[in-house]
C-alpha positions in Angstrom: -85.1 1.9 -65.2 -83.5 5.2 -67.4 -84.8 8.9 -66.6 -84.7 11.9 -68.3 -83.5 15.4 -67.1 -83.9 18.3 -69.2 -82.1 21.3 -68.5 -85.2 23.6 -67.1 -85.4 26.5 -64.6 -88.6 27.0 -63.8 -88.6 28.5 -60.4 -91.7 28.6 -58.1 -91.7 32.2 -55.9 -90.0 30.2 -53.1 -87.4 29.1 -55.4 -88.5 25.6 -55.6 -87.5 24.5 -59.0 -90.2 22.1 -60.5 -89.5 19.2 -62.9 -90.8 15.5 -63.5 -88.6 12.7 -62.0 -89.1 11.2 -65.8 -87.1 14.4 -67.1 -84.3 13.4 -65.6 -81.2 12.1 -67.4 -80.8 13.7 -70.9 -78.7 17.1 -71.2 -80.0 18.5 -74.6 -79.3 15.3 -77.2 -77.8 13.6 -74.9 -78.6 10.8 -72.7 -76.6 9.3 -69.5 -77.1 6.1 -69.3 -77.0 4.3 -66.5 -79.9 6.4 -64.4 -78.1 6.4 -60.7 -80.8 8.6 -59.3 -84.4 8.0 -59.3 -84.3 5.3 -56.3 -86.1 5.9 -52.9 -85.4 7.6 -50.7 -85.8 11.1 -52.0 -87.1 9.9 -55.5 -88.9 13.3 -55.9 -85.7 15.6 -55.9 -84.7 17.0 -59.4 -80.7 16.9 -60.2 -78.8 19.0 -57.4 -76.7 21.6 -59.8 -80.9 22.8 -61.0 -81.1 23.9 -57.4 -79.3 27.0 -57.7 -80.5 30.1 -58.4 -78.5 31.3 -61.0 -79.8 35.0 -61.4 -78.7 35.5 -57.9 -75.6 33.4 -57.6 -73.9 33.5 -61.3 -70.7 32.5 -60.9 -71.2 29.3 -58.6 -70.2 26.3 -60.0 -70.9 22.8 -58.2 -68.2 20.6 -59.2 -67.6 16.9 -59.2 -64.1 15.2 -59.1 -63.3 11.7 -60.4 -60.7 9.5 -62.8 -60.4 10.1 -66.0 -61.0 6.6 -66.8 -64.1 6.2 -64.3 -65.9 9.2 -66.5 -64.6 8.3 -70.1 -66.2 4.6 -69.1 -69.5 6.7 -69.1 -70.8 4.3 -67.0 -72.8 5.2 -63.7 -70.0 7.5 -61.8 -70.3 9.6 -65.5 -74.0 9.8 -65.4 -74.2 10.9 -61.8 -71.4 14.0 -62.8 -73.1 14.8 -65.7 -76.7 15.6 -64.5 -76.0 16.8 -61.4 -72.9 18.9 -61.3 -72.1 21.8 -63.3 -68.2 20.7 -64.0 -66.5 17.9 -63.5 -62.4 18.1 -62.3 -60.0 14.9 -62.7 -57.0 15.7 -59.9 -54.0 14.2 -60.6 -54.7 11.8 -63.5 -54.7 15.0 -65.9 -51.1 16.3 -64.4 -48.0 15.5 -66.4 -46.7 12.8 -64.4 -49.6 11.2 -66.3 -49.1 12.3 -69.5 -45.7 13.1 -69.7 -42.9 10.3 -70.0 -39.0 10.5 -69.4 -38.4 11.4 -73.0 -41.1 14.5 -72.8 -43.6 12.5 -75.3 -47.2 13.5 -74.1 -50.0 11.0 -74.0 -53.1 13.4 -74.4 -55.6 10.4 -75.7 -57.6 10.4 -72.4 -57.7 13.7 -72.2 -58.9 14.4 -75.7 -61.6 12.0 -75.4 -62.8 13.7 -72.8 -63.0 17.0 -73.7 -64.5 15.9 -76.9 -67.2 14.7 -74.9 -67.3 17.2 -72.3 -67.9 19.7 -75.5 -70.6 17.1 -76.7 -72.9 17.1 -73.9 -72.0 21.0 -73.2 -70.3 21.0 -70.2 -67.5 21.8 -68.3 -64.0 20.9 -66.9 -62.3 22.7 -64.1 -58.9 21.9 -65.0 -56.4 20.2 -63.2 -53.0 21.7 -61.5 -50.5 22.6 -64.4 -47.7 23.0 -62.0 -47.1 21.2 -59.0 -44.0 19.5 -56.9 -46.4 16.1 -56.8 -47.6 14.3 -59.7 -45.6 15.8 -62.0 -43.0 14.5 -64.9 -39.8 14.3 -62.8 -38.2 11.5 -65.2 -38.7 13.9 -67.8 -37.5 17.0 -65.5 -34.8 14.4 -64.6 -33.7 13.8 -68.3 -33.6 17.5 -69.1 -31.7 18.5 -66.4 -29.0 15.9 -66.4 -25.4 16.7 -67.0 -24.2 17.4 -70.1 -21.8 14.7 -72.0 -18.3 16.3 -72.4 -15.8 14.4 -74.6 -12.8 13.6 -72.0 -9.1 11.7 -72.9 -8.0 8.4 -71.8 -6.1 8.3 -68.2 -3.0 6.2 -67.7 -2.8 4.4 -64.6 -1.2 1.9 -62.3 0.9 -1.1 -64.6 2.3 -4.1 -63.3 5.2 -6.5 -64.6 6.0 -9.6 -63.1 9.2 -9.9 -64.2 10.3 -7.4 -61.7 9.4 -9.7 -59.0 11.6 -12.1 -57.8 10.4 -15.6 -57.7 8.5 -16.5 -54.8 5.6 -15.5 -52.3 3.6 -12.9 -53.9 2.3 -10.1 -51.3 0.2 -12.1 -48.3 -1.1 -14.9 -50.4 -0.4 -18.2 -49.6 2.1 -20.2 -52.1 -0.9 -22.4 -53.0 -3.0 -19.4 -53.9 -0.4 -16.7 -56.1 3.2 -16.9 -56.3 5.9 -15.7 -58.6 7.3 -18.7 -60.7 9.1 -18.6 -63.6 7.3 -20.1 -66.7 8.1 -19.5 -70.3 11.0 -17.6 -70.1 9.9 -15.1 -67.8 8.7 -14.3 -63.9 5.0 -14.5 -64.1 2.1 -14.7 -61.3 0.8 -17.8 -60.7 -2.7 -18.5 -59.2 -3.7 -21.9 -58.3 -7.0 -23.8 -57.5 -10.0 -21.6 -55.3 -8.3 -19.0 -55.1 -9.3 -15.0 -55.5 -6.3 -12.9 -56.4 -5.8 -9.6 -57.1 -3.6 -8.9 -60.0 -3.4 -5.2 -59.6 -4.4 -3.3 -56.3 -3.6 -0.1 -54.4 -5.2 2.9 -56.3 -8.3 4.7 -55.9 -11.4 5.2 -58.0 -13.2 7.6 -59.0 -17.6 5.7 -59.0 -18.1 7.8 -61.7 -15.1 6.5 -64.0 -15.0 3.8 -66.7 -11.9 1.9 -66.0 -9.9 -0.5 -68.7 -8.1 -3.2 -67.3 -5.7 -5.5 -69.8 -4.0 -8.2 -68.7 -2.5 -11.4 -70.6 -2.9 -14.8 -69.1 -2.3 -18.4 -70.3 -3.2 -21.9 -69.0 -2.2 -25.4 -69.8 -5.8 -26.1 -70.6 -9.0 -25.0 -71.3 -10.3 -23.0 -68.2 -13.2 -20.1 -66.9 -12.4 -17.5 -63.7 -14.2 -15.0 -62.8 -13.2 -11.2 -62.8 -14.1 -8.8 -59.8 -13.0 -5.0 -60.5 -13.6 -3.3 -57.2 -16.3 -4.7 -56.0 -18.4 -5.1 -58.9 -18.0 -9.0 -60.8 -18.0 -8.0 -64.7 -19.6 -10.4 -66.8 -17.8 -12.6 -69.3 -18.8 -14.3 -72.4 -18.6 -17.6 -70.7 -21.1 -20.0 -69.1 -22.8 -18.1 -65.6 -21.2 -14.8 -67.3 -17.3 -16.5 -66.8 -14.2 -15.5 -68.9 -13.3 -18.4 -70.7 -9.1 -18.7 -71.7 -8.5 -21.3 -74.2 -5.0 -23.6 -73.5 -1.7 -23.0 -75.0 -1.7 -19.7 -76.1 -0.9 -16.3 -74.6 -4.1 -14.1 -74.3 -5.0 -10.4 -73.7 -7.8 -9.7 -71.6 -9.6 -6.5 -71.7 -11.9 -5.9 -68.7 -14.2 -2.6 -68.9 -16.0 -1.6 -65.8 -16.9 0.3 -63.1 -16.0 0.5 -59.1 -19.5 -1.1 -56.9 -20.6 2.1 -55.5 -19.1 3.3 -52.6 -16.1 1.7 -53.0 -12.9 3.7 -53.2 -9.7 1.0 -53.4 -9.1 0.2 -56.7 -8.3 -3.6 -57.5 -8.7 -6.2 -60.2 -9.2 -9.7 -58.9 -8.6 -12.9 -60.5 -11.0 -15.8 -58.6 -10.5 -19.5 -59.3 -12.7 -22.4 -58.9 -11.4 -26.2 -58.0 -8.4 -27.7 -60.2 -7.9 -24.7 -62.4 -4.1 -23.3 -62.8 -3.7 -19.4 -64.5 -1.0 -17.5 -65.1 -1.1 -13.9 -65.1 1.5 -11.2 -67.0 1.4 -7.4 -68.1 -1.5 -6.0 -66.0 -2.3 -2.3 -66.4 -5.3 -0.5 -65.2 -6.1 3.3 -67.2 -9.6 5.2 -66.9 -11.8 7.5 -68.8 -13.0 10.0 -66.8 -16.7 11.6 -65.8 -17.8 12.6 -69.2 -20.3 14.5 -67.5 -20.6 18.1 -66.4 -23.3 19.9 -64.7 -25.5 22.0 -66.2 -24.8 26.1 -66.1 -27.2 28.0 -64.0 -28.3 29.7 -67.3 -28.5 26.3 -69.4 -31.0 25.0 -66.5 -32.6 27.8 -66.6 -33.3 27.9 -70.6 -33.8 24.1 -69.9 -36.7 24.3 -67.4 -38.2 27.5 -68.9 -38.2 25.5 -72.8 -40.2 22.5 -70.4 -42.7 25.3 -69.0 -43.4 26.0 -72.9 -43.4 22.7 -73.8 -45.8 21.7 -71.5 -47.9 24.6 -71.6 -48.4 24.3 -75.6 -49.2 20.6 -75.3 -52.0 20.7 -73.0 -53.6 24.1 -74.6 -53.4 22.3 -77.5 -55.3 19.4 -77.0 -57.4 22.0 -75.3 -58.3 24.4 -77.6 -59.7 26.5 -75.4 -62.0 24.1 -73.9 -61.1 24.3 -70.0 -61.0 27.8 -69.0 -60.4 27.6 -64.9 -57.3 25.9 -63.8 -55.5 25.3 -61.0 -51.9 27.0 -62.1 -49.6 25.8 -59.3 -51.0 23.0 -56.8 -49.6 23.1 -53.1 -46.5 25.3 -53.3 -45.6 25.4 -49.6 -43.4 24.4 -47.2 -44.5 24.3 -43.7 -41.6 22.6 -42.7 -39.2 25.9 -44.0 -39.8 29.1 -42.9 -38.5 32.5 -44.1 -37.1 35.5 -42.2 -40.5 37.1 -42.2 -42.4 34.1 -40.3 -43.7 33.1 -43.5 -43.7 29.4 -44.8 -41.2 29.2 -47.9 -42.0 28.0 -51.4 -41.0 24.2 -51.6 -37.9 23.1 -52.6 -36.7 19.7 -53.4 -33.5 17.9 -52.3 -33.5 14.7 -54.1 -35.1 15.9 -57.7 -35.9 19.2 -59.5 -38.8 21.6 -58.8 -40.3 23.9 -61.5 -39.4 26.5 -58.4 -35.8 25.6 -57.9 -35.0 27.2 -61.5 -37.6 29.8 -62.0 -37.0 30.8 -58.1 -39.5 31.0 -55.6 -41.0 34.7 -56.7 -40.7 34.3 -60.7 -42.6 30.6 -60.5 -45.9 31.9 -61.0 -45.1 34.9 -63.2 -43.4 32.4 -65.5 -45.6 29.7 -65.7 -48.7 31.7 -65.9 -47.3 33.6 -68.6 -46.0 30.9 -70.3 -50.0 28.5 -70.0 -51.9 31.9 -70.9 -49.7 32.4 -74.1 -50.3 29.0 -75.2 -54.0 29.2 -73.7 -54.4 31.9 -76.7 -52.2 30.8 -79.2 -55.0 27.7 -79.2 -58.0 29.3 -79.6 -58.9 30.1 -76.1 -60.4 33.2 -75.3 -58.6 35.3 -73.0 -61.2 37.1 -71.3 -62.5 33.6 -69.9 -59.2 32.7 -68.5 -59.2 32.4 -64.7 -55.8 30.5 -62.6 -56.2 29.7 -59.2 -53.5 28.7 -56.5 -54.4 25.6 -54.4 -53.5 24.3 -51.3 -54.4 22.6 -48.3 -54.8 23.7 -44.7 -55.7 26.9 -44.9 -57.6 26.8 -42.2 -54.2 27.3 -40.3 -54.3 31.5 -40.4 -50.0 31.1 -40.8 -50.4 29.2 -43.7 -53.3 31.3 -45.3 -51.1 34.3 -44.5 -47.9 32.8 -46.2 -50.2 31.5 -49.3 -51.5 35.3 -49.4 -48.0 36.9 -49.1 -46.7 34.6 -52.0 -49.5 35.6 -53.7 -48.7 39.1 -53.5 -45.6 38.7 -54.8 -46.4 36.9 -58.0 -49.4 39.9 -58.1 -46.4 42.2 -58.1 -44.3 40.8 -60.5 -47.2 40.6 -63.2 -48.5 36.6 -62.8 -52.0 36.2 -63.6 -54.1 34.8 -60.4 -57.5 35.2 -60.5 -58.5 32.7 -57.3 -57.5 30.5 -54.7 -58.9 27.2 -54.5 -58.9 26.1 -51.0 -58.9 22.1 -50.3 -61.0 21.7 -47.3 -60.4 18.6 -44.4 -63.8 18.8 -42.8 -65.2 16.5 -39.7 -68.5 16.2 -38.4 -68.6 15.8 -34.6 -71.2 14.8 -32.1 -69.2 16.2 -29.6 -70.7 19.5 -29.1 -67.8 21.2 -28.2 -65.7 20.2 -30.9 -68.7 20.6 -33.7 -68.9 24.4 -32.6 -64.7 24.2 -32.7 -65.4 23.0 -36.5 -68.1 25.5 -37.7 -65.5 28.3 -36.1 -63.0 27.4 -38.6 -64.7 26.5 -41.4 -66.5 29.9 -41.0 -63.2 32.0 -40.3 -61.2 30.5 -42.9 -64.1 31.5 -45.0 -64.0 34.9 -44.0 -60.6 35.1 -44.6 -60.6 33.9 -47.8 -63.2 36.3 -48.8 -61.0 38.9 -47.4 -58.5 38.4 -50.2 -60.7 39.6 -53.2 -59.8 37.0 -55.0 -62.5 34.3 -56.6 -63.1 31.6 -54.1 -63.5 27.8 -55.2 -63.9 24.8 -52.4 -62.7 21.5 -53.1 -61.4 18.3 -51.6 -65.4 18.7 -50.5 -66.2 15.9 -48.2 -66.8 15.8 -44.8 -66.2 12.6 -42.4 -68.6 11.3 -39.3 -66.6 10.7 -35.7 -68.7 9.9 -32.6 -69.1 11.9 -28.9 -65.7 9.6 -28.5 -63.4 11.0 -31.9 -64.0 7.8 -33.3 -64.7 7.7 -37.1 -67.9 5.8 -37.9 -67.7 4.1 -41.6 -70.4 4.4 -44.0 -71.7 0.8 -43.5 -72.4 1.6 -39.5 -73.7 4.9 -40.2 -77.4 5.0 -38.7 -79.6 7.5 -40.1 -80.2 9.5 -37.4 -76.3 10.0 -38.0 -76.4 10.4 -41.4 -78.7 13.2 -41.3 -76.7 14.9 -38.8 -74.0 14.7 -41.2 -76.2 15.9 -44.2 -77.1 18.9 -41.9 -73.3 19.8 -41.9 -73.0 19.3 -45.5 -76.0 22.1 -46.1 -74.0 24.4 -43.1 -71.0 24.5 -44.9 -72.3 25.2 -48.0 -75.2 28.3 -46.6 -71.6 29.6 -45.0 -70.1 29.8 -48.8 -72.8 31.2 -49.8 -73.1 34.1 -47.4 -69.9 34.7 -46.5 -68.0 35.0 -50.1 -69.4 37.9 -52.2 -71.9 36.2 -55.3 -69.0 38.2 -58.0 -66.1 35.7 -56.4 -67.8 32.5 -55.7 -65.9 30.4 -57.9 -67.9 27.2 -56.6 -67.5 23.7 -54.6 -66.3 20.9 -55.6 -67.2 17.4 -54.0 -64.5 14.9 -53.9 -66.9 12.1 -53.5 -69.9 11.8 -55.0 -70.7 8.3 -53.5 -69.6 6.8 -49.8 -66.3 5.3 -49.9 -65.4 3.7 -46.7 -66.5 6.9 -45.0 -70.2 8.2 -45.4 -68.6 11.1 -47.9 -71.5 10.7 -50.4 -74.6 12.2 -52.1 -75.3 8.5 -53.0 -74.5 5.1 -50.9 -74.1 2.0 -52.5 -76.8 -0.9 -52.0 -75.0 -3.7 -50.6 -77.2 -6.0 -52.5 -78.0 -4.5 -56.0 -75.3 -2.2 -56.0 -77.6 0.7 -57.0 -76.6 4.2 -56.0 -79.0 5.3 -53.6 -79.6 8.9 -52.8 -78.3 10.0 -49.2 -79.7 12.6 -46.9 -76.9 14.5 -48.2 -78.6 14.9 -51.7 -81.3 16.3 -50.4 -79.4 18.6 -47.8 -77.4 19.8 -51.3 -80.7 20.6 -52.9 -82.1 22.5 -50.2 -79.2 24.8 -49.3 -78.3 25.7 -53.2 -81.9 26.6 -53.3 -81.3 29.1 -50.1 -83.6 26.7 -47.4 
């Protein structure tokens, strides 16, 4: 059945919301359908977001993360998100790796559809990371920073004239395979049946160079043969890539090829089949050197700064000022690399290009913040509303948090706009009392340390997994009602700790990673195994109570 929710804010003195179940699923003129909500148990609860006291917590935003495709379907996940959460986030599905192809063409169709719809229903979006190392347009950056083509001159190489060799055995080959013979009043190389013979060799090859080998060949009947240049079979115009040769006429053969990867010895090899005889004369090899040069430091800087500007303008043009909060940079820290001061370094690439490789670690955030802000303002964004966050995982580790604070300090001093920290949490409930106490202490300590930064603080990836007293994970299909309630209570504990420890004016919100159970019991909803309906769990109730201050 379809229910309707009108965006009411009727609070009793106790802070509880009064709302009819029949008023569930409508926001303004938009009615979410299907209805994911009013199924026993907990059928009398209102939408989760309605329990926040907006007067006391004006900045607290409750978010949900889902995929663009799931949102644009406007089915169950969409209905649950828009009726229960203040904003939606889309993770990697709105990052440049999913939007920009190798040639720099940007496909914003899905993003435009969802932003138009969110605007229509009065919703909000928390912006996917604008700049990161993972899920970036790697092929585009590789194309932009590729070596530059330059003109090069043909280089003469080695040549062989078999007239200069005496009649008889050819090198180490058996006479039946290859020999110097008198043919057409000259000395030539005769290659016999089922032979593999180097008609020229003894030169070094550059794996990046393009080689041209020429030789003259003649046969007494129509034949085909194979050609191999330094480990690479070179395709001819005949059947199965063979090289055809008509009988009775000396024919110039031109082979263009590069050596096989890792090959340094240069040679051109003729390979014949059974019953084939071919005569060879005047072999020559030359090459065009690699016609590329690496970009200079200035060229790379210009290129990457262009890419930052182009990507920022592309996103903000589609955005039209509608998204006002973004993760500016995602997961910048490299826990495997330390600075001299003991802090973690910023990530740098070894096999591809990262933005900061060219911009420099200290200028990374200042440059991307400046360009993103400039584009935001250019395309109708209100600069007073714009907020940029740095998102990072594992900030429960004090060294990692101190390292992030160190880099944010440098970026702030260099003029970057960094309004907040988006802490991606990784939480677990444990039936073991000692472990649970330690887990609670860890999240409390993290929140205290985050509050001390003075930045806006957002918690994301907010799923809590369940482990029994032995440390074994408990799945969604196996969890009992008692265990589910214990898990829900821990959700409530974290929410209330956030609301208590983070100053009201610094509360940027909490974002649920999964609204519904996955293999783990992480959802505010479970999925009924028979009907496939979304059924509210104790976690739904825990969110409502915790957000209302109970």
